[in-house]
Structures are given as structure tokens and as C-alpha cells.
PDB file of N, CA, C and O in Angstrom:
ATOM      1  N   UNK A   1       7.800 -14.784 -22.234  1.00  0.00           N
ATOM      2  CA  UNK A   1       6.644 -13.929 -22.033  1.00  0.00           C
ATOM      3  C   UNK A   1       6.070 -14.140 -20.640  1.00  0.00           C
ATOM      4  O   UNK A   1       6.123 -15.235 -20.081  1.00  0.00           O
ATOM      5  N   UNK A   2       5.537 -13.087 -20.111  1.00  0.00           N
ATOM      6  CA  UNK A   2       4.934 -13.166 -18.787  1.00  0.00           C
ATOM      7  C   UNK A   2       3.592 -13.882 -18.867  1.00  0.00           C
ATOM      8  O   UNK A   2       2.862 -13.768 -19.852  1.00  0.00           O
ATOM      9  N   UNK A   3       3.289 -14.621 -17.807  1.00  0.00           N
ATOM     10  CA  UNK A   3       2.031 -15.368 -17.790  1.00  0.00           C
ATOM     11  C   UNK A   3       0.839 -14.425 -17.684  1.00  0.00           C
ATOM     12  O   UNK A   3      -0.200 -14.658 -18.303  1.00  0.00           O
ATOM     13  N   UNK A   4       0.989 -13.365 -16.901  1.00  0.00           N
ATOM     14  CA  UNK A   4      -0.100 -12.402 -16.728  1.00  0.00           C
ATOM     15  C   UNK A   4       0.429 -11.005 -17.019  1.00  0.00           C
ATOM     16  O   UNK A   4       1.366 -10.543 -16.367  1.00  0.00           O
ATOM     17  N   UNK A   5      -0.155 -10.351 -17.973  1.00  0.00           N
ATOM     18  CA  UNK A   5       0.293  -9.017 -18.352  1.00  0.00           C
ATOM     19  C   UNK A   5      -0.422  -7.986 -17.490  1.00  0.00           C
ATOM     20  O   UNK A   5      -1.649  -7.987 -17.386  1.00  0.00           O
ATOM     21  N   UNK A   6       0.356  -7.112 -16.878  1.00  0.00           N
ATOM     22  CA  UNK A   6      -0.205  -6.084 -16.008  1.00  0.00           C
ATOM     23  C   UNK A   6      -0.516  -4.857 -16.844  1.00  0.00           C
ATOM     24  O   UNK A   6       0.340  -4.353 -17.572  1.00  0.00           O
ATOM     25  N   UNK A   7      -1.735  -4.387 -16.735  1.00  0.00           N
ATOM     26  CA  UNK A   7      -2.130  -3.194 -17.470  1.00  0.00           C
ATOM     27  C   UNK A   7      -1.836  -1.959 -16.629  1.00  0.00           C
ATOM     28  O   UNK A   7      -1.715  -2.028 -15.406  1.00  0.00           O
ATOM     29  N   UNK A   8      -1.728  -0.851 -17.307  1.00  0.00           N
ATOM     30  CA  UNK A   8      -1.435   0.408 -16.635  1.00  0.00           C
ATOM     31  C   UNK A   8      -2.562   0.811 -15.693  1.00  0.00           C
ATOM     32  O   UNK A   8      -2.314   1.468 -14.682  1.00  0.00           O
ATOM     33  N   UNK A   9      -3.791   0.430 -16.008  1.00  0.00           N
ATOM     34  CA  UNK A   9      -4.928   0.835 -15.179  1.00  0.00           C
ATOM     35  C   UNK A   9      -4.829   0.245 -13.771  1.00  0.00           C
ATOM     36  O   UNK A   9      -5.277   0.873 -12.812  1.00  0.00           O
ATOM     37  N   UNK A  10      -4.256  -0.937 -13.634  1.00  0.00           N
ATOM     38  CA  UNK A  10      -4.111  -1.529 -12.308  1.00  0.00           C
ATOM     39  C   UNK A  10      -3.088  -0.763 -11.470  1.00  0.00           C
ATOM     40  O   UNK A  10      -3.259  -0.602 -10.262  1.00  0.00           O
ATOM     41  N   UNK A  11      -2.036  -0.297 -12.118  1.00  0.00           N
ATOM     42  CA  UNK A  11      -1.050   0.519 -11.404  1.00  0.00           C
ATOM     43  C   UNK A  11      -1.673   1.841 -10.966  1.00  0.00           C
ATOM     44  O   UNK A  11      -1.418   2.325  -9.863  1.00  0.00           O
ATOM     45  N   UNK A  12      -2.487   2.416 -11.839  1.00  0.00           N
ATOM     46  CA  UNK A  12      -3.142   3.685 -11.508  1.00  0.00           C
ATOM     47  C   UNK A  12      -4.116   3.497 -10.350  1.00  0.00           C
ATOM     48  O   UNK A  12      -4.171   4.333  -9.449  1.00  0.00           O
ATOM     49  N   UNK A  13      -4.888   2.403 -10.364  1.00  0.00           N
ATOM     50  CA  UNK A  13      -5.807   2.129  -9.260  1.00  0.00           C
ATOM     51  C   UNK A  13      -5.055   1.962  -7.945  1.00  0.00           C
ATOM     52  O   UNK A  13      -5.507   2.451  -6.910  1.00  0.00           O
ATOM     53  N   UNK A  14      -3.914   1.277  -7.974  1.00  0.00           N
ATOM     54  CA  UNK A  14      -3.138   1.081  -6.754  1.00  0.00           C
ATOM     55  C   UNK A  14      -2.649   2.414  -6.195  1.00  0.00           C
ATOM     56  O   UNK A  14      -2.726   2.650  -4.989  1.00  0.00           O
ATOM     57  N   UNK A  15      -2.154   3.275  -7.061  1.00  0.00           N
ATOM     58  CA  UNK A  15      -1.638   4.573  -6.603  1.00  0.00           C
ATOM     59  C   UNK A  15      -2.776   5.468  -6.115  1.00  0.00           C
ATOM     60  O   UNK A  15      -2.637   6.134  -5.089  1.00  0.00           O
ATOM     61  N   UNK A  16      -3.891   5.492  -6.832  1.00  0.00           N
ATOM     62  CA  UNK A  16      -5.034   6.306  -6.404  1.00  0.00           C
ATOM     63  C   UNK A  16      -5.561   5.817  -5.059  1.00  0.00           C
ATOM     64  O   UNK A  16      -5.938   6.627  -4.212  1.00  0.00           O
ATOM     65  N   UNK A  17      -5.590   4.507  -4.854  1.00  0.00           N
ATOM     66  CA  UNK A  17      -6.040   3.969  -3.575  1.00  0.00           C
ATOM     67  C   UNK A  17      -5.147   4.392  -2.425  1.00  0.00           C
ATOM     68  O   UNK A  17      -5.638   4.734  -1.349  1.00  0.00           O
ATOM     69  N   UNK A  18      -3.843   4.374  -2.640  1.00  0.00           N
ATOM     70  CA  UNK A  18      -2.909   4.802  -1.595  1.00  0.00           C
ATOM     71  C   UNK A  18      -3.078   6.289  -1.300  1.00  0.00           C
ATOM     72  O   UNK A  18      -3.016   6.703  -0.143  1.00  0.00           O
ATOM     73  N   UNK A  19      -3.288   7.084  -2.331  1.00  0.00           N
ATOM     74  CA  UNK A  19      -3.495   8.524  -2.129  1.00  0.00           C
ATOM     75  C   UNK A  19      -4.786   8.773  -1.353  1.00  0.00           C
ATOM     76  O   UNK A  19      -4.814   9.612  -0.452  1.00  0.00           O
ATOM     77  N   UNK A  20      -5.858   8.048  -1.696  1.00  0.00           N
ATOM     78  CA  UNK A  20      -7.113   8.201  -0.957  1.00  0.00           C
ATOM     79  C   UNK A  20      -6.966   7.768   0.499  1.00  0.00           C
ATOM     80  O   UNK A  20      -7.572   8.370   1.386  1.00  0.00           O
ATOM     81  N   UNK A  21      -6.177   6.743   0.752  1.00  0.00           N
ATOM     82  CA  UNK A  21      -5.921   6.333   2.133  1.00  0.00           C
ATOM     83  C   UNK A  21      -5.229   7.448   2.918  1.00  0.00           C
ATOM     84  O   UNK A  21      -5.579   7.713   4.068  1.00  0.00           O
ATOM     85  N   UNK A  22      -4.260   8.089   2.299  1.00  0.00           N
ATOM     86  CA  UNK A  22      -3.563   9.182   2.973  1.00  0.00           C
ATOM     87  C   UNK A  22      -4.454  10.379   3.229  1.00  0.00           C
ATOM     88  O   UNK A  22      -4.420  10.960   4.314  1.00  0.00           O
ATOM     89  N   UNK A  23      -5.251  10.752   2.241  1.00  0.00           N
ATOM     90  CA  UNK A  23      -6.157  11.890   2.407  1.00  0.00           C
ATOM     91  C   UNK A  23      -7.213  11.582   3.461  1.00  0.00           C
ATOM     92  O   UNK A  23      -7.508  12.424   4.309  1.00  0.00           O
ATOM     93  N   UNK A  24      -7.781  10.384   3.414  1.00  0.00           N
ATOM     94  CA  UNK A  24      -8.799  10.007   4.390  1.00  0.00           C
ATOM     95  C   UNK A  24      -8.258   9.967   5.803  1.00  0.00           C
ATOM     96  O   UNK A  24      -8.932  10.387   6.743  1.00  0.00           O
ATOM     97  N   UNK A  25      -7.051   9.467   5.957  1.00  0.00           N
ATOM     98  CA  UNK A  25      -6.425   9.429   7.276  1.00  0.00           C
ATOM     99  C   UNK A  25      -6.163  10.834   7.801  1.00  0.00           C
ATOM    100  O   UNK A  25      -6.407  11.124   8.972  1.00  0.00           O
ATOM    101  N   UNK A  26      -5.669  11.695   6.934  1.00  0.00           N
ATOM    102  CA  UNK A  26      -5.398  13.080   7.318  1.00  0.00           C
ATOM    103  C   UNK A  26      -6.678  13.793   7.738  1.00  0.00           C
ATOM    104  O   UNK A  26      -6.700  14.491   8.752  1.00  0.00           O
ATOM    105  N   UNK A  27      -7.746  13.618   6.959  1.00  0.00           N
ATOM    106  CA  UNK A  27      -9.015  14.289   7.248  1.00  0.00           C
ATOM    107  C   UNK A  27      -9.626  13.757   8.538  1.00  0.00           C
ATOM    108  O   UNK A  27     -10.106  14.540   9.358  1.00  0.00           O
ATOM    109  N   UNK A  28      -9.618  12.449   8.732  1.00  0.00           N
ATOM    110  CA  UNK A  28     -10.264  11.898   9.918  1.00  0.00           C
ATOM    111  C   UNK A  28      -9.483  12.193  11.193  1.00  0.00           C
ATOM    112  O   UNK A  28     -10.081  12.314  12.263  1.00  0.00           O
ATOM    113  N   UNK A  29      -8.174  12.311  11.103  1.00  0.00           N
ATOM    114  CA  UNK A  29      -7.384  12.594  12.307  1.00  0.00           C
ATOM    115  C   UNK A  29      -7.465  14.057  12.733  1.00  0.00           C
ATOM    116  O   UNK A  29      -7.470  14.353  13.928  1.00  0.00           O
ATOM    117  N   UNK A  30      -7.526  14.967  11.774  1.00  0.00           N
ATOM    118  CA  UNK A  30      -7.470  16.382  12.117  1.00  0.00           C
ATOM    119  C   UNK A  30      -8.834  17.064  12.173  1.00  0.00           C
ATOM    120  O   UNK A  30      -8.912  18.273  12.394  1.00  0.00           O
ATOM    121  N   UNK A  31      -9.892  16.313  11.978  1.00  0.00           N
ATOM    122  CA  UNK A  31     -11.220  16.912  11.954  1.00  0.00           C
ATOM    123  C   UNK A  31     -11.734  17.163  13.366  1.00  0.00           C
ATOM    124  O   UNK A  31     -11.505  16.373  14.283  1.00  0.00           O
ATOM    125  N   UNK A  32     -12.429  18.275  13.514  1.00  0.00           N
ATOM    126  CA  UNK A  32     -13.064  18.591  14.784  1.00  0.00           C
ATOM    127  C   UNK A  32     -14.535  18.197  14.795  1.00  0.00           C
ATOM    128  O   UNK A  32     -15.143  18.101  15.862  1.00  0.00           O
ATOM    129  N   UNK A  33     -15.101  17.971  13.638  1.00  0.00           N
ATOM    130  CA  UNK A  33     -16.508  17.609  13.499  1.00  0.00           C
ATOM    131  C   UNK A  33     -16.606  16.112  13.202  1.00  0.00           C
ATOM    132  O   UNK A  33     -15.824  15.579  12.416  1.00  0.00           O
ATOM    133  N   UNK A  34     -17.565  15.441  13.830  1.00  0.00           N
ATOM    134  CA  UNK A  34     -17.680  13.996  13.632  1.00  0.00           C
ATOM    135  C   UNK A  34     -18.137  13.651  12.216  1.00  0.00           C
ATOM    136  O   UNK A  34     -17.784  12.590  11.702  1.00  0.00           O
ATOM    137  N   UNK A  35     -18.917  14.527  11.575  1.00  0.00           N
ATOM    138  CA  UNK A  35     -19.360  14.265  10.206  1.00  0.00           C
ATOM    139  C   UNK A  35     -18.175  14.247   9.246  1.00  0.00           C
ATOM    140  O   UNK A  35     -18.081  13.376   8.381  1.00  0.00           O
ATOM    141  N   UNK A  36     -17.279  15.205   9.402  1.00  0.00           N
ATOM    142  CA  UNK A  36     -16.090  15.261   8.544  1.00  0.00           C
ATOM    143  C   UNK A  36     -15.167  14.078   8.843  1.00  0.00           C
ATOM    144  O   UNK A  36     -14.537  13.538   7.933  1.00  0.00           O
ATOM    145  N   UNK A  37     -15.087  13.676  10.110  1.00  0.00           N
ATOM    146  CA  UNK A  37     -14.277  12.508  10.454  1.00  0.00           C
ATOM    147  C   UNK A  37     -14.838  11.251   9.805  1.00  0.00           C
ATOM    148  O   UNK A  37     -14.081  10.388   9.362  1.00  0.00           O
ATOM    149  N   UNK A  38     -16.158  11.144   9.746  1.00  0.00           N
ATOM    150  CA  UNK A  38     -16.769   9.993   9.082  1.00  0.00           C
ATOM    151  C   UNK A  38     -16.527  10.018   7.576  1.00  0.00           C
ATOM    152  O   UNK A  38     -16.388   8.964   6.956  1.00  0.00           O
ATOM    153  N   UNK A  39     -16.476  11.203   6.987  1.00  0.00           N
ATOM    154  CA  UNK A  39     -16.125  11.300   5.564  1.00  0.00           C
ATOM    155  C   UNK A  39     -14.691  10.803   5.353  1.00  0.00           C
ATOM    156  O   UNK A  39     -14.413  10.104   4.378  1.00  0.00           O
ATOM    157  N   UNK A  40     -13.795  11.157   6.251  1.00  0.00           N
ATOM    158  CA  UNK A  40     -12.423  10.657   6.169  1.00  0.00           C
ATOM    159  C   UNK A  40     -12.355   9.144   6.305  1.00  0.00           C
ATOM    160  O   UNK A  40     -11.590   8.482   5.603  1.00  0.00           O
ATOM    161  N   UNK A  41     -13.163   8.598   7.216  1.00  0.00           N
ATOM    162  CA  UNK A  41     -13.208   7.143   7.361  1.00  0.00           C
ATOM    163  C   UNK A  41     -13.746   6.478   6.101  1.00  0.00           C
ATOM    164  O   UNK A  41     -13.250   5.431   5.686  1.00  0.00           O
ATOM    165  N   UNK A  42     -14.760   7.088   5.492  1.00  0.00           N
ATOM    166  CA  UNK A  42     -15.308   6.541   4.248  1.00  0.00           C
ATOM    167  C   UNK A  42     -14.271   6.598   3.125  1.00  0.00           C
ATOM    168  O   UNK A  42     -14.168   5.671   2.322  1.00  0.00           O
ATOM    169  N   UNK A  43     -13.505   7.686   3.075  1.00  0.00           N
ATOM    170  CA  UNK A  43     -12.435   7.771   2.073  1.00  0.00           C
ATOM    171  C   UNK A  43     -11.391   6.674   2.276  1.00  0.00           C
ATOM    172  O   UNK A  43     -10.872   6.118   1.308  1.00  0.00           O
ATOM    173  N   UNK A  44     -11.088   6.368   3.536  1.00  0.00           N
ATOM    174  CA  UNK A  44     -10.127   5.301   3.790  1.00  0.00           C
ATOM    175  C   UNK A  44     -10.675   3.948   3.352  1.00  0.00           C
ATOM    176  O   UNK A  44      -9.934   3.140   2.793  1.00  0.00           O
ATOM    177  N   UNK A  45     -11.944   3.688   3.592  1.00  0.00           N
ATOM    178  CA  UNK A  45     -12.539   2.417   3.170  1.00  0.00           C
ATOM    179  C   UNK A  45     -12.557   2.309   1.648  1.00  0.00           C
ATOM    180  O   UNK A  45     -12.253   1.253   1.094  1.00  0.00           O
ATOM    181  N   UNK A  46     -12.912   3.400   0.977  1.00  0.00           N
ATOM    182  CA  UNK A  46     -12.898   3.402  -0.490  1.00  0.00           C
ATOM    183  C   UNK A  46     -11.473   3.208  -1.008  1.00  0.00           C
ATOM    184  O   UNK A  46     -11.251   2.481  -1.976  1.00  0.00           O
ATOM    185  N   UNK A  47     -10.515   3.861  -0.358  1.00  0.00           N
ATOM    186  CA  UNK A  47      -9.116   3.709  -0.752  1.00  0.00           C
ATOM    187  C   UNK A  47      -8.611   2.287  -0.572  1.00  0.00           C
ATOM    188  O   UNK A  47      -7.824   1.798  -1.382  1.00  0.00           O
ATOM    189  N   UNK A  48      -9.059   1.622   0.488  1.00  0.00           N
ATOM    190  CA  UNK A  48      -8.673   0.224   0.695  1.00  0.00           C
ATOM    191  C   UNK A  48      -9.203  -0.638  -0.440  1.00  0.00           C
ATOM    192  O   UNK A  48      -8.489  -1.492  -0.966  1.00  0.00           O
ATOM    193  N   UNK A  49     -10.459  -0.412  -0.819  1.00  0.00           N
ATOM    194  CA  UNK A  49     -11.048  -1.201  -1.900  1.00  0.00           C
ATOM    195  C   UNK A  49     -10.363  -0.972  -3.231  1.00  0.00           C
ATOM    196  O   UNK A  49     -10.091  -1.920  -3.967  1.00  0.00           O
ATOM    197  N   UNK A  50     -10.084   0.282  -3.541  1.00  0.00           N
ATOM    198  CA  UNK A  50      -9.446   0.600  -4.825  1.00  0.00           C
ATOM    199  C   UNK A  50      -8.013   0.075  -4.864  1.00  0.00           C
ATOM    200  O   UNK A  50      -7.592  -0.497  -5.869  1.00  0.00           O
ATOM    201  N   UNK A  51      -7.265   0.264  -3.785  1.00  0.00           N
ATOM    202  CA  UNK A  51      -5.888  -0.223  -3.790  1.00  0.00           C
ATOM    203  C   UNK A  51      -5.838  -1.751  -3.754  1.00  0.00           C
ATOM    204  O   UNK A  51      -4.918  -2.349  -4.313  1.00  0.00           O
ATOM    205  N   UNK A  52      -6.806  -2.383  -3.111  1.00  0.00           N
ATOM    206  CA  UNK A  52      -6.869  -3.849  -3.122  1.00  0.00           C
ATOM    207  C   UNK A  52      -7.038  -4.357  -4.545  1.00  0.00           C
ATOM    208  O   UNK A  52      -6.371  -5.308  -4.954  1.00  0.00           O
ATOM    209  N   UNK A  53      -7.927  -3.725  -5.297  1.00  0.00           N
ATOM    210  CA  UNK A  53      -8.129  -4.134  -6.686  1.00  0.00           C
ATOM    211  C   UNK A  53      -6.870  -3.899  -7.520  1.00  0.00           C
ATOM    212  O   UNK A  53      -6.505  -4.733  -8.349  1.00  0.00           O
ATOM    213  N   UNK A  54      -6.216  -2.777  -7.300  1.00  0.00           N
ATOM    214  CA  UNK A  54      -5.003  -2.487  -8.063  1.00  0.00           C
ATOM    215  C   UNK A  54      -3.864  -3.438  -7.742  1.00  0.00           C
ATOM    216  O   UNK A  54      -3.170  -3.910  -8.643  1.00  0.00           O
ATOM    217  N   UNK A  55      -3.668  -3.723  -6.444  1.00  0.00           N
ATOM    218  CA  UNK A  55      -2.579  -4.608  -6.048  1.00  0.00           C
ATOM    219  C   UNK A  55      -2.911  -6.080  -6.251  1.00  0.00           C
ATOM    220  O   UNK A  55      -2.031  -6.931  -6.130  1.00  0.00           O
ATOM    221  N   UNK A  56      -4.162  -6.391  -6.556  1.00  0.00           N
ATOM    222  CA  UNK A  56      -4.528  -7.767  -6.865  1.00  0.00           C
ATOM    223  C   UNK A  56      -3.839  -8.227  -8.145  1.00  0.00           C
ATOM    224  O   UNK A  56      -3.458  -9.391  -8.263  1.00  0.00           O
ATOM    225  N   UNK A  57      -3.680  -7.321  -9.099  1.00  0.00           N
ATOM    226  CA  UNK A  57      -3.065  -7.657 -10.379  1.00  0.00           C
ATOM    227  C   UNK A  57      -1.629  -7.158 -10.501  1.00  0.00           C
ATOM    228  O   UNK A  57      -0.829  -7.758 -11.219  1.00  0.00           O
ATOM    229  N   UNK A  58      -1.291  -6.080  -9.815  1.00  0.00           N
ATOM    230  CA  UNK A  58       0.049  -5.512  -9.909  1.00  0.00           C
ATOM    231  C   UNK A  58       0.763  -5.685  -8.581  1.00  0.00           C
ATOM    232  O   UNK A  58       0.337  -5.151  -7.557  1.00  0.00           O
ATOM    233  N   UNK A  59       1.843  -6.431  -8.611  1.00  0.00           N
ATOM    234  CA  UNK A  59       2.635  -6.644  -7.401  1.00  0.00           C
ATOM    235  C   UNK A  59       4.035  -6.084  -7.646  1.00  0.00           C
ATOM    236  O   UNK A  59       4.856  -6.711  -8.316  1.00  0.00           O
ATOM    237  N   UNK A  60       4.298  -4.889  -7.091  1.00  0.00           N
ATOM    238  CA  UNK A  60       5.604  -4.259  -7.338  1.00  0.00           C
ATOM    239  C   UNK A  60       6.743  -4.983  -6.632  1.00  0.00           C
ATOM    240  O   UNK A  60       7.898  -4.573  -6.745  1.00  0.00           O
TER     241      UNK A  60
END
């Protein structure tokens, strides 16, 4: 038996975090308005936090 059982929610958090990182990067790079670029930066920070939590328990 495995010492630590990985739940599906951790895998989902890891994937959602990676997707948010991609969307945030795309938005911040292609934006012409600084407000929208800051929203993209915020999405990247949120994505880092969510994927960090997901990959803390799930290591592919």
C-alpha cells in the first residue's frame, strides 16, 4: 500500500493551476491596456498558488 494516497482533487487543482497560468500569461502578454495586463498577472499568481497546492500532494 502507498504511504500517502493521492486524491483526485489534488490532480484537478494541479491541472486547473496550469491552465490558469497559461490563460494569465496569454492575457498579460497580448493586452494593450495595463488594467487587463494586471488581471493577467493576477491570474498567473492565482494559478501558481493553486498548482502549488495540487503538486504538493500529487507528483506525476
